[in-house]
C-alpha positions as CSV (number, residue, x, y, z in Angstrom):
1,M,116.7,96.3,90.8
2,L,114.8,98.5,88.4
3,L,111.4,97.3,89.7
4,A,112.6,98.2,93.2
5,A,113.6,101.6,92.0
6,G,110.2,102.0,90.4
7,V,108.5,101.2,93.7
8,G,110.6,103.9,95.3
9,V,109.5,106.4,92.7
10,L,105.9,105.3,93.3
11,V,106.3,105.9,97.1
12,I,107.7,109.4,96.4
13,C,104.7,110.2,94.1
14,A,102.3,108.9,96.7
15,A,103.9,111.1,99.4
16,L,103.6,114.1,97.1
17,S,100.0,113.3,96.4
18,L,99.4,113.3,100.2
19,A,101.3,116.5,100.8
20,L,100.6,118.8,97.9
21,G,97.3,120.4,96.8
22,S,95.4,123.7,97.2
23,R,97.1,123.7,100.6
24,S,100.6,122.2,101.0
25,I,101.1,120.1,104.1
26,P,104.5,119.3,105.5
27,L,105.6,115.6,105.2
28,S,106.0,115.5,109.0
29,A,102.3,116.4,109.4
30,V,101.4,113.8,106.8
31,I,103.3,111.1,108.7
32,D,101.6,112.3,112.0
33,A,98.2,112.1,110.4
34,L,98.8,108.6,109.0
35,S,100.2,107.4,112.3
36,G,97.2,108.7,114.2
37,T,99.2,111.1,116.4
38,A,97.6,114.2,114.9
39,H,93.9,115.1,114.6
40,G,92.0,118.0,113.1
41,G,93.1,120.5,110.5
42,D,95.7,119.1,108.2
43,A,95.2,115.6,109.6
44,D,91.6,115.6,108.5
45,V,92.6,116.7,105.0
46,V,95.2,114.0,104.7
47,V,93.1,111.1,106.0
48,G,89.7,112.2,104.8
49,L,90.5,113.5,101.3
50,R,94.0,112.8,100.1
51,V,94.4,109.2,101.3
52,P,91.4,107.9,99.4
53,R,92.4,110.0,96.4
54,T,95.9,108.5,96.4
55,V,94.8,105.0,96.9
56,I,92.3,105.3,94.1
57,G,95.0,106.8,91.9
58,V,97.4,104.0,92.6
59,T,94.8,101.3,91.8
60,V,93.4,103.0,88.7
61,G,96.9,103.8,87.4
62,A,98.0,100.2,87.9
63,A,94.9,98.9,86.1
64,L,95.3,101.2,83.1
65,G,99.1,100.5,82.9
66,V,98.6,96.8,82.9
67,A,95.7,97.0,80.5
68,G,97.8,98.9,78.0
69,A,100.7,96.4,78.2
70,V,98.4,93.5,77.6
71,A,96.4,95.3,74.8
72,Q,99.7,96.0,73.0
73,G,100.9,92.4,73.4
74,V,97.6,90.8,72.4
75,T,97.2,92.9,69.2
76,R,101.0,93.3,68.5
77,N,100.2,97.0,68.1
78,P,102.3,99.7,69.9
79,L,99.3,102.1,69.6
80,A,96.9,99.8,71.4
81,S,95.4,100.9,74.8
82,P,92.0,101.0,76.4
83,T,91.7,104.6,74.9
84,T,92.8,104.0,71.3
85,L,90.9,100.7,71.0
86,G,87.6,102.4,72.0
87,I,87.2,100.4,75.2
88,N,87.1,103.4,77.5
89,A,84.7,105.1,75.1
90,G,82.4,102.0,75.1
91,A,82.4,101.8,78.9
92,S,81.7,105.6,79.1
93,F,78.8,105.4,76.6
94,A,77.3,102.5,78.5
95,V,77.5,104.3,81.8
96,V,76.0,107.5,80.5
97,M,73.3,105.5,78.8
98,A,72.5,103.9,82.2
99,I,72.4,107.3,83.9
100,F,70.2,108.7,81.1
101,A,67.7,105.7,80.9
102,L,67.7,104.3,84.4
103,G,68.8,107.2,86.6
104,L,71.8,105.3,88.0
105,T,74.5,107.4,89.8
106,R,76.6,105.1,92.0
107,P,79.5,102.9,90.7
108,L,78.0,99.8,92.2
109,E,74.9,100.4,90.1
110,F,76.6,101.1,86.8
111,V,79.7,99.0,87.0
112,W,78.3,96.1,84.9
113,F,77.1,98.6,82.3
114,A,80.8,99.7,82.1
115,V,81.9,96.1,81.7
116,A,79.3,95.5,79.0
117,G,80.2,98.6,77.1
118,A,83.9,97.9,77.3
119,A,83.4,94.3,76.1
120,G,81.1,95.4,73.2
121,A,83.6,98.1,72.1
122,A,86.5,95.6,72.3
123,L,84.6,93.1,70.1
124,L,83.7,95.7,67.6
125,A,87.3,97.0,67.3
126,Y,88.6,93.4,67.0
127,G,86.0,92.6,64.4
128,M,86.8,95.6,62.3
129,A,90.5,94.6,62.4
130,R,90.1,91.1,61.1
131,R,91.3,90.5,57.6
132,S,91.2,86.9,56.1
133,G,91.2,85.5,59.6
134,D,94.3,87.5,60.8
135,L,94.5,90.5,63.0
136,D,95.6,93.6,61.2
137,P,97.3,96.0,63.8
138,V,96.8,99.1,61.5
139,R,93.1,98.4,61.0
140,L,92.7,97.8,64.7
141,A,94.2,101.2,65.6
142,L,92.1,102.9,62.9
143,G,88.9,101.0,63.9
144,G,89.4,101.8,67.5
145,T,89.9,105.5,66.7
146,V,86.8,105.7,64.6
147,L,84.8,103.7,67.2
148,S,85.9,106.1,70.0
149,A,84.8,109.1,67.9
150,V,81.4,107.6,67.2
151,L,80.8,106.6,70.8
152,A,82.0,110.0,72.1
153,S,79.4,111.7,69.8
154,W,76.6,109.4,71.0
155,T,77.6,110.1,74.6
156,S,77.5,113.8,74.0
157,A,74.1,113.5,72.4
158,L,72.7,111.7,75.5
159,M,74.1,114.4,77.7
160,L,72.6,117.2,75.6
161,A,69.3,115.5,75.6
162,S,69.0,115.4,79.4
163,R,70.1,118.1,81.8
164,R,70.1,115.6,84.7
165,T,72.4,113.3,82.7
166,L,74.6,116.2,81.9
167,D,74.8,117.2,85.6
168,E,75.5,113.7,86.7
169,A,78.0,112.7,84.0
170,R,80.0,115.7,83.0
171,F,82.4,115.8,85.9
172,W,82.8,112.0,85.8
173,L,83.5,112.0,82.1
174,A,86.4,114.4,82.6
175,G,88.2,111.6,84.4
176,S,89.1,112.4,88.0
177,I,90.1,110.7,91.2
178,S,89.1,113.7,93.3
179,G,86.0,113.3,95.4
180,R,85.8,109.6,94.9
181,S,85.3,107.5,98.0
182,L,87.1,104.2,98.9
183,D,83.6,102.6,99.0
184,A,83.4,103.2,95.2
185,L,86.8,101.6,94.7
186,Y,85.9,98.5,96.9
187,Q,83.0,97.9,94.6
188,V,85.1,97.5,91.5
189,L,88.3,96.2,93.1
190,P,87.4,92.5,92.4
191,L,87.3,93.3,88.7
192,I,90.7,95.0,88.8
193,V,92.3,92.2,90.8
194,I,91.0,89.5,88.5
195,G,92.1,91.5,85.5
196,V,95.7,91.9,86.9
197,L,95.9,88.2,87.7
198,L,94.8,87.3,84.2
199,A,97.3,89.7,82.8
200,L,100.1,88.1,84.8
201,L,98.9,84.6,83.8
202,V,99.1,85.3,80.0
203,S,102.2,87.5,80.1
204,P,104.7,84.6,79.3
205,A,102.5,83.6,76.2
206,L,102.5,87.2,75.0
207,N,106.2,86.9,74.3
208,A,105.5,84.0,71.8
209,L,102.6,85.9,70.4
210,A,104.9,88.8,69.5
211,L,106.6,86.4,67.0
212,G,103.4,86.0,65.0
213,D,100.5,83.7,65.2
214,E,102.0,80.9,63.1
215,T,105.2,80.9,65.1
216,A,103.3,81.0,68.4
217,Q,101.1,78.1,67.3
218,A,104.3,76.1,66.3
219,L,105.6,76.7,69.8
220,G,102.4,75.2,71.3
221,V,100.8,78.5,72.3
222,P,96.9,78.4,72.1
223,V,96.7,81.8,70.3
224,A,92.9,82.1,70.3
225,R,92.7,81.3,74.0
226,I,95.5,83.7,74.9
227,R,93.8,86.5,73.0
228,M,90.5,85.7,74.7
229,V,92.0,85.7,78.2
230,G,94.1,88.8,77.5
231,G,91.2,90.6,76.0
232,L,89.1,89.7,79.0
233,A,91.8,91.1,81.3
234,V,91.9,94.4,79.4
235,V,88.1,94.7,79.5
236,L,87.9,94.1,83.3
237,L,90.8,96.5,84.0
238,A,89.4,99.2,81.8
239,A,85.8,98.8,83.0
240,G,86.8,98.9,86.6
241,S,88.9,102.0,86.1
242,V,86.2,103.8,84.2
243,A,83.5,102.9,86.7
244,V,85.4,104.5,89.6
245,A,87.4,107.3,88.0
246,G,85.9,108.0,84.6
247,P,87.7,107.7,81.2
248,V,91.3,108.7,82.1
249,A,93.2,108.7,78.8
250,F,96.7,107.7,77.7
251,I,98.0,106.1,80.9
252,G,97.6,102.7,79.2
253,L,99.3,103.9,76.1
254,A,102.2,105.7,77.8
255,A,103.1,103.2,80.6
256,P,104.4,100.3,78.4
257,H,106.4,102.7,76.3
258,L,108.0,104.1,79.4
259,V,108.8,100.7,80.8
260,R,110.2,99.0,77.6
261,P,113.4,101.0,77.3
262,L,114.2,100.1,81.0
263,L,113.0,96.5,81.2
264,G,112.9,95.3,77.6
265,N,110.1,93.6,75.7
266,D,109.7,90.5,77.9
267,H,106.1,90.7,79.1
268,R,107.0,88.8,82.3
269,L,108.8,92.0,83.3
270,L,106.8,94.5,81.3
271,V,103.5,93.7,82.9
272,P,104.8,94.1,86.5
273,G,106.7,97.2,85.4
274,C,103.5,98.8,84.1
275,L,101.8,97.8,87.4
276,I,104.2,100.4,88.9
277,A,104.6,102.9,86.0
278,G,100.8,103.4,85.6
279,P,100.3,104.7,89.2
280,V,103.5,106.8,88.9
281,L,102.1,108.5,85.7
282,L,98.6,109.0,87.1
283,L,99.7,110.4,90.5
284,A,102.2,112.7,88.8
285,A,99.6,114.0,86.5
286,D,97.1,114.4,89.3
287,V,99.7,116.4,91.4
288,L,100.5,118.5,88.4
289,G,96.8,119.3,87.9
290,R,96.5,120.4,91.5
291,L,99.5,122.8,91.3
292,V,99.1,124.4,87.9
293,V,96.1,126.6,88.8
294,R,96.2,126.6,92.6
295,P,94.0,127.0,94.6
296,S,91.7,125.4,91.9
297,E,92.7,122.2,90.1
298,I,92.5,120.5,86.7
299,E,91.0,117.0,86.6
300,V,93.6,114.3,86.0
301,G,91.9,113.1,82.8
302,I,92.3,116.5,81.2
303,V,96.0,116.6,82.2
304,T,96.7,113.1,80.8
305,A,94.9,113.9,77.6
306,F,96.8,117.1,77.1
307,L,100.2,115.4,77.7
308,G,99.3,112.1,76.0
309,A,98.0,113.5,72.6
310,P,101.6,114.5,71.5
311,L,102.8,111.0,72.5
312,L,100.1,109.4,70.4
313,A,101.1,111.5,67.4
314,V,104.8,110.6,67.8
315,L,104.0,106.9,68.1
316,A,101.6,106.9,65.2
317,R,104.3,108.5,63.0
318,K,106.8,105.9,64.0
319,V,104.4,103.1,63.2
320,A,103.5,104.6,59.9
321,S,107.2,104.9,58.9
322,R,107.9,101.2,59.5
């Protein structure tokens, strides 16, 4: 029932995304444009600009929401997400490096650089969090934060070293679903679909993993394999999202914490819930960014960072007080 209600909220957010912007369009005109009974003017805006933006927002939001749920389950850390683990920063650095060194500009060209950067950052964060063979959640959060800061500084250095790189990357690095084409989404969609399927596959085992490695092993759960598959899912989802929309922060952190009070800690429900909550949060933030400074707009990555930073501070304080 709650999942169905979540789908209803998502439909409302999608409708608002199609109707609101620098110029508001009545829902009746949106429906006419989608049905093909209206042409020109508002219909061109809806079909040509807002439909791709909304579809990309739904896909990227779903990917980030699921990535956050799996990251928190695999690491047993409520602060884990593609942002706090440094995965987004790794993908961003690799993409900017590709733009700087190879002159790449299209998502199809640099998507595998995003995957490699995300995977490398995940391995580094995981390696820094190991202690006597066990995964330390606190060290993981700290290591991911440090790694993100280092990679962000290196990314800035590359942009300052090349005006062309700065021009190509600065808008993308803000995190935005505006001006992205559906062709760019289609290029990374296989990564996101595989990542979601892997997340759904490991979601039952994440419940056992939450009890601790020793208990999970006693229950017959292959802990190392589950962590590897879950980590691969997070990397694919984060890399695909970054490649098409840039590093949109805090959706992966916030979505699981929004869903848990409603659906509980069972990852068999949590992961599908985040598949819905992620797009709701991203579309809501995107619509807010369009309305705050109309007729201009604020990139969605800036809105989510502004709203998500206080959430991270609150969660970090709760974790530290345990």
